[in-house]
C-alpha positions in Angstrom: -13.7 0.6 -1.4 -11.5 1.8 1.2 -8.3 -0.3 2.0 -8.4 -2.0 5.4 -6.6 0.0 8.0 -3.9 -1.9 9.8 -2.9 -1.3 13.4 0.0 1.2 13.4 2.3 -0.9 15.7 2.0 -4.2 13.8 5.1 -3.9 11.8 7.8 -6.4 11.0 11.5 -5.8 10.8 13.6 -6.7 7.7 16.2 -5.4 5.3 15.5 -1.9 3.5 14.4 -1.9 0.1 13.2 0.5 -2.6 11.2 0.0 -5.8 9.5 2.2 -8.0 6.5 0.7 -10.0 8.0 -0.9 -13.1 11.7 -1.6 -13.8 14.1 -0.3 -11.2 17.9 -0.3 -10.4 19.2 -0.4 -6.7 22.7 0.5 -5.6 24.3 1.3 -2.2 22.5 1.7 1.2 22.9 2.9 4.6 23.1 6.1 6.7 23.2 9.7 5.5 25.6 10.0 2.5 24.7 6.6 1.1 21.5 5.2 -0.3 19.7 3.5 -3.0 19.3 4.9 -6.5 17.7 4.2 -9.7 15.0 5.1 -12.1 11.5 3.6 -13.1 8.7 4.4 -15.7 5.4 4.5 -13.6 2.2 3.5 -15.1 -1.4 3.8 -13.7 -4.4 2.8 -15.7 -4.1 3.6 -19.3 -1.6 6.3 -18.8 2.2 6.5 -18.2 3.9 8.7 -15.8 7.3 10.4 -16.6 10.6 8.4 -15.8 11.8 9.5 -12.5 15.4 9.7 -11.5 15.8 9.2 -7.6 18.2 8.7 -4.7 17.1 7.3 -1.2 19.1 7.5 1.9 18.4 6.6 5.7 19.4 9.8 7.4 18.9 8.9 11.1 17.7 6.1 13.4 15.2 7.5 15.7 16.4 6.6 19.1 17.2 8.9 21.6 17.2 8.2 25.3 14.2 5.6 25.1 12.0 8.4 23.9 9.6 6.2 22.1 8.6 4.6 18.8 6.2 4.8 16.0 7.2 8.2 14.5 4.3 10.1 13.0 4.3 13.8 11.9 7.6 15.7 11.2 8.4 19.3 10.7 11.6 21.0 9.7 12.9 24.1 11.7 12.8 27.3 9.9 15.7 29.2 11.9 17.7 28.8 14.9 16.4 29.7 18.2 16.4 28.3 21.6 17.4 24.7 21.1 16.0 24.6 17.7 18.6 24.6 14.8 17.6 25.7 11.3 17.3 22.6 9.0 16.7 20.1 11.9 13.6 17.9 11.7 11.3 17.5 14.7 9.5 14.1 14.9 6.4 13.1 17.0 6.5 9.7 18.6 3.1 8.4 18.8 3.9 5.5 21.1 6.1 5.3 24.1 8.8 2.7 24.0 7.2 -0.6 24.2 3.8 0.9 24.8 0.3 0.8 22.9 -0.7 3.4 20.3 -1.1 6.9 21.6 0.9 6.5 24.5 3.9 8.6 23.4 4.9 11.8 25.0 8.0 12.6 23.2 9.3 15.0 20.3 12.6 14.2 18.7 15.0 16.6 17.2 17.0 15.2 14.3 19.9 16.7 12.4 19.5 15.2 8.9 23.2 16.0 8.0 24.6 13.8 10.8 21.7 11.6 12.0 22.2 12.8 15.5 18.9 12.6 17.3 18.1 14.1 20.8 15.0 14.7 22.7 13.3 18.2 22.1 10.4 17.9 24.5 9.0 15.0 26.6 6.3 14.3 29.1 2.7 15.4 29.8 0.8 17.4 28.7 2.2 15.9 25.3 -0.1 12.9 24.8 -0.2 10.9 21.6 1.3 13.5 19.2 0.2 13.2 15.7 1.2 16.3 13.8 3.8 19.0 14.0 3.7 22.6 12.5 6.3 25.3 13.3 5.6 29.0 13.2 7.8 30.5 10.4 8.0 33.8 12.3 8.9 32.8 15.8 9.8 28.9 15.8 6.9 28.1 18.2 6.1 24.5 17.7 2.4 23.5 17.4 1.4 19.8 18.1 -1.8 18.0 17.2 -2.2 15.5 20.3 -4.7 12.7 19.8 -4.5 11.6 23.3 -3.7 8.0 24.7 -7.3 6.6 24.6 -10.3 7.4 22.4 -9.7 11.1 21.3 -11.6 12.7 24.2 -8.6 14.2 25.8 -7.1 15.5 22.4 -5.7 19.0 22.3 -3.3 21.4 20.4 -0.1 22.3 22.3 2.2 25.2 21.7 5.7 24.6 22.6 8.5 27.2 23.0 11.8 26.9 21.0 13.2 25.3 24.1 10.6 22.7 24.4 8.7 24.3 27.2 4.9 24.4 27.0 3.5 27.9 26.2 -0.2 27.1 25.7 -2.6 24.4 25.4 -5.8 24.6 23.4 -8.4 22.1 24.2 -12.2 21.7 25.1 -11.2 22.8 28.7 -9.2 26.0 27.7 -11.2 27.4 24.9 -14.4 29.1 25.4 -16.1 31.1 23.1 -19.0 33.5 23.8 -19.5 34.6 20.4 -18.1 33.2 17.2 -17.1 29.6 16.5 -16.2 27.1 19.3 -13.6 24.7 18.1 -14.0 20.9 18.8 -11.2 18.8 19.9 -12.7 15.4 19.1 -9.7 13.4 18.2 -7.2 16.0 17.0 -5.6 14.7 13.9 -2.5 16.4 12.2 -1.4 19.9 12.1 -0.8 22.4 9.5 0.3 25.9 9.0 0.0 28.9 6.6 1.2 32.5 6.3 -0.3 35.5 4.5 1.8 38.3 2.9 0.3 40.3 5.7 2.4 38.3 8.1 -0.7 36.4 9.6 0.2 32.8 10.6 -2.6 30.3 10.9 -2.6 26.6 12.0 -4.9 23.8 11.1 -6.2 20.5 12.5 -8.7 17.9 11.6 -10.8 15.6 13.6 -11.4 11.8 13.8 -14.4 11.9 16.1 -14.0 10.5 19.5 -15.8 8.1 22.0 -18.1 5.2 21.2 -20.1 7.0 18.4 -17.2 8.9 16.9 -18.9 12.3 17.5 -17.4 15.4 16.3 -15.3 13.8 13.5 -14.7 14.8 9.8 -14.0 18.7 10.3 -11.0 20.9 9.7 -10.5 23.9 11.9 -8.2 26.9 11.7 -6.6 28.5 14.6 -5.7 32.2 14.4 -3.2 33.2 17.1 -3.1 37.0 18.0 -0.2 37.3 20.5 -0.3 41.0 20.8 -4.1 41.3 21.3 -6.7 42.2 21.6 -7.1 40.2 24.7 -10.2 37.8 24.3 -9.7 35.2 27.0 -8.3 32.6 24.8 -5.0 31.0 24.7 -2.6 33.2 22.6 -5.7 35.4 22.1 -6.7 32.9 19.4 -9.8 33.0 17.2 -11.2 29.9 15.6 -12.8 29.0 12.3 -14.5 25.8 11.1 -13.3 25.5 7.5 -14.9 22.2 6.4 -17.4 19.5 7.7 -18.6 16.0 6.6 -15.1 14.8 5.5 -14.1 11.0 6.1 -13.6 10.0 9.7 -14.0 7.1 12.2 -17.7 7.1 11.7 -17.9 7.1 7.9 -15.2 4.4 7.8 -17.3 2.4 10.4 -14.3 2.1 12.7 -15.9 2.5 16.1 -15.4 3.0 19.0 -12.7 5.4 18.1 -9.4 4.5 19.7 -5.6 5.6 19.3 -5.0 2.3 17.2 -7.9 3.0 14.7 -8.0 6.6 14.6 -8.7 8.2 10.9 -9.7 11.3 9.4 -8.5 14.6 7.8 -4.9 14.9 9.0 -2.3 15.8 6.3 -2.3 19.6 5.5 -0.4 21.4 2.7 -1.1 25.0 2.1 -0.4 26.6 -1.4 0.4 30.3 -0.9 0.0 31.1 -4.6 -3.7 29.9 -4.6 -4.7 30.2 -1.1 -5.8 26.7 -1.3 -5.4 24.2 1.7 -4.9 20.6 0.6 -6.1 18.0 3.1 -5.2 14.3 2.9 -7.8 12.0 4.6 -6.7 8.6 5.7 -10.4 7.6 6.3 -11.8 8.3 2.9 -8.6 8.0 0.8 -9.2 11.5 -0.6 -7.5 14.8 -1.1 -9.8 17.8 -0.3 -9.2 21.2 -1.7 -10.3 24.2 0.6 -10.1 27.5 -1.2 -9.3 30.7 0.7 -8.3 28.7 3.7 -6.4 31.4 5.5 -9.2 33.9 5.2 -12.5 32.1 5.0 -14.7 33.1 7.9 -16.7 29.5 8.0 -17.2 26.5 6.2 -16.6 26.8 2.4 -17.4 24.8 -0.6 -14.6 22.2 -1.0 -13.6 20.1 -4.0 -12.1 16.7 -4.2 -8.8 16.4 -6.2 -9.6 13.7 -8.9 -6.8 11.2 -8.1 -7.1 8.0 -10.0 -8.3 5.0 -8.2 -5.6 3.2 -6.1 -3.0 6.0 -6.0 -4.3 7.1 -2.5 -4.0 4.2 -0.1 -4.5 5.5 3.4 -2.8 8.9 2.8 -1.5 10.1 6.1 0.4 13.2 5.1 0.9 15.6 2.2 3.4 18.3 1.4 3.7 20.9 -1.3 6.7 20.5 -3.9 8.3 23.7 -5.3 6.6 23.2 -8.7 3.3 23.1 -7.0 2.7 19.4 -7.1 1.3 17.4 -4.1 3.6 14.8 -2.4 1.7 12.1 -0.5 2.7 9.4 2.0 0.5 6.3 1.8 0.4 4.1 4.7 -1.8 1.5 3.1 0.9 0.4 0.5 4.0 2.2 1.7 4.3 4.5 -1.3 5.1 8.1 -1.9 3.0 9.5 -4.6 3.4 12.9 -6.6 0.2 14.4 -7.9 -0.7 17.4 -10.0 -3.3 19.1 -7.8 -5.0 20.8 -10.8 -5.8 17.7 -12.8 -5.3 14.9 -10.3 -2.9 13.3 -12.8 -0.3 11.0 -11.0 3.2 12.1 -11.8 4.8 9.1 -10.2 4.7 6.4 -7.3 7.6 5.1 -5.3 7.1 2.0 -3.2 9.7 2.8 -0.4 9.2 -0.2 2.0 8.3 -3.6 0.8 7.6 -4.8 4.3 4.5 -4.5 6.6 2.0 -1.9 5.4 1.4 1.0 7.8 5.0 2.3 7.7 4.7 5.8 6.4 3.3 8.7 8.0 5.1 12.1 8.4 6.4 13.8 5.4 8.1 17.2 4.4 9.5 18.7 1.2 12.9 20.3 1.8 16.0 21.4 -0.2 18.3 18.4 -0.8 19.8 17.4 2.6 23.1 16.3 0.9 23.3 19.7 -0.8 24.3 17.8 -4.1 21.3 19.3 -6.2 19.6 22.7 -6.4 16.6 21.4 -8.6 15.7 18.0 -7.2 12.6 17.4 -5.0 13.8 16.2 -1.6 11.2 14.4 0.4 11.9 13.4 4.1 9.6 10.8 5.6 9.5 8.6 8.6 9.4 4.7 8.3 7.5 3.0 11.3 8.9 -0.3 10.4 12.3 0.7 11.0 12.0 3.7 13.2 14.0 5.9 10.8 14.0 9.2 9.1 14.7 8.8 5.5 15.3 11.0 2.3 13.9 10.4 -1.2 15.3 12.7 -3.7 13.5 12.9 -7.0 15.6 14.4 -9.8 14.1 16.4 -12.5 13.1 14.5 -15.7 16.3 14.4 -18.0 15.9 16.1 -21.5 16.0 13.4 -24.3 19.4 13.3 -26.2 19.2 14.7 -29.7 
């Protein structure tokens, strides 16, 4: 049975803590440079996951000029241009400061090495930003906006590297005479892929919108063609519906759809070695694999990654580790799980916040922010309970002593 979904703003404050399932050791704490460290043997069902060596740090407190609260999606900047700096992290603030779910209009820019936080973009038409993806070719920032109410005003925004709006894709701006018309029924998340040919594509899911949750449970691909041929669409884009029938507000019986209960396919991780797009669905507690996602011309047969029961608990976001494993942020129990996408085996699970559930959302895998390891898996994630950007560094499993 799907875990109960908590209101995203119902969080309490308290001291930071870290515990990996099993025995754990803690040391230190604080801002970038300090943190918590330890190791644990993780057990799920009858199996046993490898012993993980880890470090955890708080990189930044997400406060910049009253920009907002309730951090959701994040993305790392690939290179410096405009006001963007390579290695910085963009953070979507789903709420306005002191406001309800979906009222946010701000995107923050964080230097993870210093914790400095500034406002990258603010104000309408940004409305309830959920997911962020950055074009690796030109640093254009793509936002998945749910909107402030019931998902009917959702859109995908494209921002220039200085934060200005370049394009808006919505039910009002996309009109396809031939081909597939995208639906913007509660836009939930944002993903990106790049083919060897250079083609960059973007992905989003839908929660459904309105009283009946119409239009939910789908995944769409947007292919921008900035140099033409002109087709009357924003960025000369074309659209493909990749999947239908995934978990959403209607299947979760969470109606009518609101910014406080929205759920559906919204975490995206593209594997360039296989062409598979992995989709985390926080309505159905599943990870769906969509093959040939960057080249498919219509809905394709999908598979569900066979993850053990209980490992996925409201999975909000997903990222691909350097070794091909999937790293998942679970809001239902505030854990970060590492999963083998081929077998569904659980490599390990870290409980990164022991306070109110619903703290985790945005997630990214990056090089170690502190530069102390070239082989560790560094996971950046936001914690809604404390409005912080954090780093969890999972060290390689040490070789046994002879």
